[in-house]
N, CA, C and O atoms as a DFTB+ gen file, in Angstrom:
352 C
 N C O
     1  1      32.472     -18.041     -21.428
     2  2      31.162     -18.347     -21.211
     3  2      30.335     -17.435     -20.412
     4  3      30.692     -17.313     -19.240
     5  1      29.262     -16.739     -20.808
     6  2      28.684     -15.826     -19.949
     7  2      27.442     -16.457     -19.322
     8  3      26.696     -17.258     -19.884
     9  1      27.323     -15.973     -18.052
    10  2      26.066     -16.594     -17.367
    11  2      24.782     -15.725     -17.872
    12  3      24.727     -14.519     -18.113
    13  1      23.765     -16.723     -17.954
    14  2      22.325     -16.152     -18.163
    15  2      21.736     -15.345     -17.212
    16  3      21.559     -15.830     -16.094
    17  1      21.338     -14.018     -17.470
    18  2      20.700     -13.403     -16.200
    19  2      19.381     -13.943     -16.135
    20  3      18.710     -14.379     -17.071
    21  1      19.035     -13.851     -14.727
    22  2      17.716     -14.213     -14.413
    23  2      16.724     -12.988     -14.612
    24  3      17.043     -11.816     -14.413
    25  1      15.618     -13.376     -14.986
    26  2      14.752     -12.094     -15.236
    27  2      13.595     -12.174     -14.122
    28  3      13.092     -13.229     -13.737
    29  1      13.284     -10.997     -13.703
    30  2      12.126     -10.863     -12.771
    31  2      10.755     -11.036     -13.434
    32  3      10.627     -10.598     -14.577
    33  1       9.844     -11.557     -12.905
    34  2       8.446     -11.670     -13.611
    35  2       8.043     -10.173     -13.783
    36  3       8.545      -9.264     -13.123
    37  1       7.253     -10.040     -14.573
    38  2       6.559      -8.649     -15.111
    39  2       5.475      -8.562     -14.281
    40  3       4.613      -9.432     -14.166
    41  1       5.521      -7.366     -13.619
    42  2       4.445      -6.786     -12.562
    43  2       4.049      -5.461     -13.170
    44  3       4.790      -4.797     -13.895
    45  1       2.697      -5.095     -12.781
    46  2       2.193      -3.747     -13.103
    47  2       2.906      -2.624     -12.525
    48  3       3.351      -2.710     -11.380
    49  1       3.056      -1.541     -13.248
    50  2       3.767      -0.679     -12.756
    51  2       2.981       0.426     -11.853
    52  3       2.829       1.602     -12.184
    53  1       2.528      -0.148     -10.697
    54  2       1.509       0.650      -9.806
    55  2       2.285       0.335      -8.451
    56  3       3.120      -0.557      -8.297
    57  1       1.866       1.195      -7.559
    58  2       2.297       0.946      -6.227
    59  2       1.913      -0.563      -5.676
    60  3       2.630      -1.206      -4.909
    61  1       0.930      -0.907      -6.090
    62  2       0.628      -2.489      -5.793
    63  2       1.505      -3.427      -6.431
    64  3       1.878      -4.416      -5.800
    65  1       1.907      -3.210      -7.712
    66  2       3.000      -3.969      -8.515
    67  2       4.307      -3.896      -7.869
    68  3       5.028      -4.894      -7.853
    69  1       4.701      -2.705      -7.290
    70  2       6.161      -2.748      -6.598
    71  2       5.870      -3.414      -5.264
    72  3       6.746      -4.128      -4.776
    73  1       4.928      -3.275      -4.751
    74  2       4.794      -4.191      -3.297
    75  2       4.760      -5.618      -3.702
    76  3       5.356      -6.348      -2.910
    77  1       4.200      -6.235      -4.763
    78  2       4.310      -7.516      -5.212
    79  2       5.447      -7.969      -5.557
    80  3       5.717      -9.110      -5.182
    81  1       6.461      -7.206      -6.379
    82  2       7.773      -7.456      -6.477
    83  2       8.624      -7.498      -5.462
    84  3       9.665      -8.149      -5.543
    85  1       8.308      -6.853      -4.451
    86  2       9.269      -6.806      -3.234
    87  2       8.712      -8.065      -2.527
    88  3       9.635      -8.800      -2.177
    89  1       7.527      -8.523      -2.220
    90  2       7.151      -9.413      -1.566
    91  2       7.668     -10.863      -2.267
    92  3       8.168     -11.807      -1.656
    93  1       7.413     -10.775      -3.694
    94  2       7.903     -11.904      -4.488
    95  2       9.477     -12.103      -4.227
    96  3       9.952     -13.230      -4.088
    97  1      10.217     -10.989      -4.172
    98  2      11.720     -11.430      -4.081
    99  2      11.828     -11.884      -2.469
   100  3      12.589     -12.821      -2.228
   101  1      11.168     -11.319      -1.455
   102  2      11.282     -11.891      -0.201
   103  2      10.926     -13.318      -0.158
   104  3      11.596     -14.083       0.535
   105  1       9.894     -13.745      -0.867
   106  2       9.620     -15.206      -1.021
   107  2      10.707     -16.022      -1.623
   108  3      10.976     -17.159      -1.234
   109  1      11.364     -15.362      -2.654
   110  2      12.208     -16.050      -3.308
   111  2      13.577     -16.333      -2.343
   112  3      14.227     -17.376      -2.403
   113  1      13.837     -15.365      -1.579
   114  2      14.705     -15.656      -0.586
   115  2      14.534     -16.832       0.285
   116  3      15.322     -17.761       0.464
   117  1      13.311     -16.623       0.820
   118  2      12.912     -17.687       1.811
   119  2      12.930     -19.045       1.035
   120  3      13.332     -20.008       1.688
   121  1      12.606     -19.237      -0.084
   122  2      12.500     -20.662      -0.854
   123  2      13.807     -21.127      -1.460
   124  3      13.991     -22.289      -1.824
   125  1      14.827     -20.023      -1.561
   126  2      16.246     -20.486      -2.049
   127  2      16.365     -20.154      -3.483
   128  3      17.425     -20.521      -3.991
   129  1      15.516     -19.537      -4.266
   130  2      15.757     -19.093      -5.508
   131  2      16.300     -17.842      -5.699
   132  3      16.563     -17.430      -6.829
   133  1      16.488     -17.212      -4.717
   134  2      17.256     -15.881      -4.978
   135  2      18.483     -15.682      -3.903
   136  3      18.728     -16.592      -3.111
   137  1      19.172     -14.588      -3.899
   138  2      20.329     -14.446      -2.876
   139  2      20.316     -13.154      -2.510
   140  3      19.828     -12.292      -3.241
   141  1      20.863     -12.886      -1.316
   142  2      20.917     -11.538      -0.794
   143  2      21.493     -10.348      -1.546
   144  3      21.168      -9.198      -1.251
   145  1      22.403     -10.652      -2.581
   146  2      22.775      -9.745      -3.585
   147  2      21.612      -9.310      -4.425
   148  3      21.375      -8.103      -4.454
   149  1      20.902     -10.078      -5.071
   150  2      19.972      -9.875      -5.835
   151  2      18.897      -9.099      -5.009
   152  3      18.390      -8.075      -5.466
   153  1      18.583      -9.565      -3.874
   154  2      17.311      -8.857      -2.876
   155  2      17.895      -7.587      -2.743
   156  3      17.167      -6.614      -2.939
   157  1      19.182      -7.400      -2.417
   158  2      19.576      -5.839      -2.245
   159  2      19.280      -5.066      -3.266
   160  3      18.681      -4.012      -3.054
   161  1      19.651      -5.453      -4.590
   162  2      19.532      -4.645      -5.557
   163  2      17.889      -4.379      -5.976
   164  3      17.497      -3.302      -6.423
   165  1      17.134      -5.395      -5.779
   166  2      15.636      -5.044      -5.962
   167  2      15.491      -4.137      -5.079
   168  3      15.180      -3.029      -5.514
   169  1      15.651      -4.284      -3.673
   170  2      15.355      -3.145      -2.581
   171  2      15.967      -1.776      -2.970
   172  3      15.373      -0.713      -2.791
   173  1      17.045      -1.870      -3.447
   174  2      17.657      -0.516      -3.619
   175  2      16.732       0.108      -5.132
   176  3      16.512       1.301      -5.340
   177  1      16.407      -0.758      -5.822
   178  2      15.521      -0.095      -7.213
   179  2      14.126       0.341      -6.615
   180  3      13.578       1.386      -6.966
   181  1      13.553      -0.589      -5.624
   182  2      12.290      -0.213      -5.286
   183  2      12.402       1.153      -4.524
   184  3      11.586       2.051      -4.732
   185  1      13.417       1.282      -3.652
   186  2      13.647       2.589      -2.961
   187  2      13.765       3.782      -3.915
   188  3      13.246       4.878      -3.707
   189  1      14.492       3.458      -4.969
   190  2      14.786       4.673      -6.052
   191  2      13.287       5.056      -6.750
   192  3      13.018       6.199      -7.118
   193  1      12.473       4.051      -6.856
   194  2      11.070       4.319      -7.469
   195  2      10.289       5.070      -6.647
   196  3       9.685       6.066      -7.044
   197  1      10.248       4.541      -5.188
   198  2       9.416       5.345      -4.156
   199  2      10.013       6.794      -4.148
   200  3       9.309       7.802      -4.201
   201  1      11.228       6.797      -4.085
   202  2      11.563       8.247      -3.840
   203  2      11.352       9.170      -5.285
   204  3      10.980      10.332      -5.121
   205  1      11.527       8.797      -6.362
   206  2      11.155       9.401      -7.433
   207  2       9.637       9.702      -7.345
   208  3       9.307      10.827      -7.720
   209  1       8.658       8.863      -6.903
   210  2       7.292       9.147      -6.854
   211  2       7.024      10.050      -5.600
   212  3       5.973      10.681      -5.718
   213  1       7.603      10.243      -4.600
   214  2       7.754      10.953      -3.565
   215  2       8.053      12.582      -4.107
   216  3       7.417      13.564      -3.725
   217  1       9.218      12.589      -5.118
   218  2       9.414      13.893      -5.509
   219  2       8.252      14.456      -6.335
   220  3       7.828      15.580      -6.069
   221  1       7.668      13.664      -7.412
   222  2       6.710      13.980      -8.213
   223  2       5.380      14.472      -7.378
   224  3       4.685      15.354      -7.881
   225  1       5.095      14.021      -6.360
   226  2       4.161      14.272      -5.364
   227  2       4.400      15.562      -4.764
   228  3       3.458      16.344      -4.636
   229  1       5.779      15.922      -4.311
   230  2       5.955      17.109      -3.861
   231  2       5.808      18.321      -4.942
   232  3       5.322      19.432      -4.727
   233  1       6.299      17.868      -6.040
   234  2       6.152      18.922      -7.173
   235  2       4.877      19.091      -7.642
   236  3       4.622      20.129      -8.253
   237  1       3.935      18.172      -7.451
   238  2       2.476      18.373      -7.606
   239  2       1.835      19.295      -6.598
   240  3       0.919      20.069      -6.876
   241  1       2.379      19.157      -5.413
   242  2       1.926      20.019      -4.259
   243  2       2.327      21.521      -4.393
   244  3       1.623      22.515      -4.219
   245  1       3.611      21.430      -4.740
   246  2       4.147      22.999      -5.042
   247  2       3.528      23.444      -6.181
   248  3       3.280      24.645      -6.070
   249  1       3.158      22.964      -7.276
   250  2       2.517      23.398      -8.357
   251  2       0.983      23.919      -8.247
   252  3       0.443      24.858      -8.832
   253  1       0.481      23.032      -7.339
   254  2      -0.997      23.359      -6.910
   255  2      -0.921      24.763      -6.007
   256  3      -1.739      25.658      -6.220
   257  1       0.081      24.894      -5.016
   258  2       0.087      26.087      -4.381
   259  2       0.541      27.439      -5.179
   260  3       0.066      28.546      -4.923
   261  1       1.398      27.225      -6.048
   262  2       1.983      28.287      -6.758
   263  2       1.374      28.609      -8.180
   264  3       1.819      29.590      -8.776
   265  1       0.301      27.780      -8.805
   266  2      -0.255      28.055      -9.830
   267  2      -1.372      28.991      -9.652
   268  3      -2.081      28.982      -8.647
   269  1      -1.526      29.824     -10.668
   270  2      -2.700      30.508     -10.725
   271  2      -3.838      30.091     -11.590
   272  3      -5.011      30.446     -11.473
   273  1      -3.285      29.225     -12.542
   274  2      -4.446      28.353     -13.151
   275  2      -4.111      26.949     -13.087
   276  3      -3.046      26.446     -13.444
   277  1      -5.260      26.278     -12.530
   278  2      -5.202      25.077     -12.073
   279  2      -4.739      23.867     -13.121
   280  3      -5.465      23.829     -14.114
   281  1      -3.952      23.130     -13.106
   282  2      -3.552      21.986     -14.314
   283  2      -4.247      20.918     -13.700
   284  3      -4.349      20.775     -12.481
   285  1      -4.837      19.989     -14.772
   286  2      -5.326      18.777     -14.321
   287  2      -4.462      17.853     -13.247
   288  3      -4.909      17.445     -12.175
   289  1      -3.242      17.631     -13.721
   290  2      -2.361      16.753     -12.925
   291  2      -2.071      17.307     -11.437
   292  3      -1.886      16.602     -10.446
   293  1      -2.072      18.548     -11.481
   294  2      -1.868      19.408     -10.293
   295  2      -2.890      19.341      -9.031
   296  3      -2.605      19.651      -7.873
   297  1      -4.303      18.809      -9.570
   298  2      -5.181      18.533      -8.644
   299  2      -5.578      17.271      -8.497
   300  3      -6.709      17.096      -8.042
   301  1      -4.845      16.241      -8.803
   302  2      -4.940      14.821      -8.564
   303  2      -4.622      14.523      -7.035
   304  3      -3.692      15.010      -6.391
   305  1      -5.647      13.564      -6.551
   306  2      -5.503      13.275      -5.276
   307  2      -4.804      11.887      -5.348
   308  3      -4.962      11.142      -6.315
   309  1      -3.969      11.554      -4.208
   310  2      -3.470      10.342      -4.184
   311  2      -3.818       9.690      -2.830
   312  3      -3.213       9.850      -1.770
   313  1      -5.107       8.781      -3.105
   314  2      -5.806       8.212      -1.998
   315  2      -4.914       7.100      -1.418
   316  3      -4.348       6.320      -2.184
   317  1      -4.781       7.014      -0.150
   318  2      -4.142       5.964       0.466
   319  2      -4.891       4.575       0.177
   320  3      -6.112       4.444       0.259
   321  1      -3.990       3.553      -0.174
   322  2      -4.671       2.423      -0.274
   323  2      -4.857       1.905      -1.758
   324  3      -5.057       0.751      -2.138
   325  1      -4.742       3.019      -2.464
   326  2      -5.175       2.872      -3.865
   327  2      -3.837       2.900      -4.802
   328  3      -3.102       3.887      -4.837
   329  1      -3.601       1.724      -5.550
   330  2      -2.464       1.689      -6.399
   331  2      -2.405       2.975      -7.142
   332  3      -3.457       3.446      -7.574
   333  1      -1.192       3.633      -7.347
   334  2      -0.733       4.461      -8.062
   335  2       0.061       4.296      -9.364
   336  3       1.066       3.586      -9.335
   337  1      -0.272       4.832     -10.384
   338  2       0.394       4.431     -11.727
   339  2       1.859       4.947     -11.479
   340  3       2.015       6.115     -11.121
   341  1       2.835       4.191     -11.642
   342  2       4.227       4.619     -11.456
   343  2       5.015       4.794     -12.777
   344  3       6.097       5.372     -12.674
   345  1       4.669       4.421     -13.866
   346  2       5.348       4.340     -15.330
   347  2       4.500       4.023     -16.311
   348  3       3.362       3.574     -16.173
   349  1       5.238       4.334     -17.608
   350  2       4.384       4.196     -18.678
   351  2       4.042       2.776     -19.230
   352  3       3.279       2.654     -20.188
């Protein structure tokens, strides 16, 4: 018999959604509906997502400084405190 995998609630794919997912997992640990193994997996995934976004920002900055023709994406600002779209 296989154990049915628990699914995480769907959250928006923004920086705000990522924060919500992390805090939801923290709450789940506190109320006993999650476990350290699952929480560790969520934390590692969140860290990977953040690192990917960090790389995209660095590439955007690099493209902005080396491009002779400005590209729409290269000129985007990433204001602090505003959710950033993380995926499709």
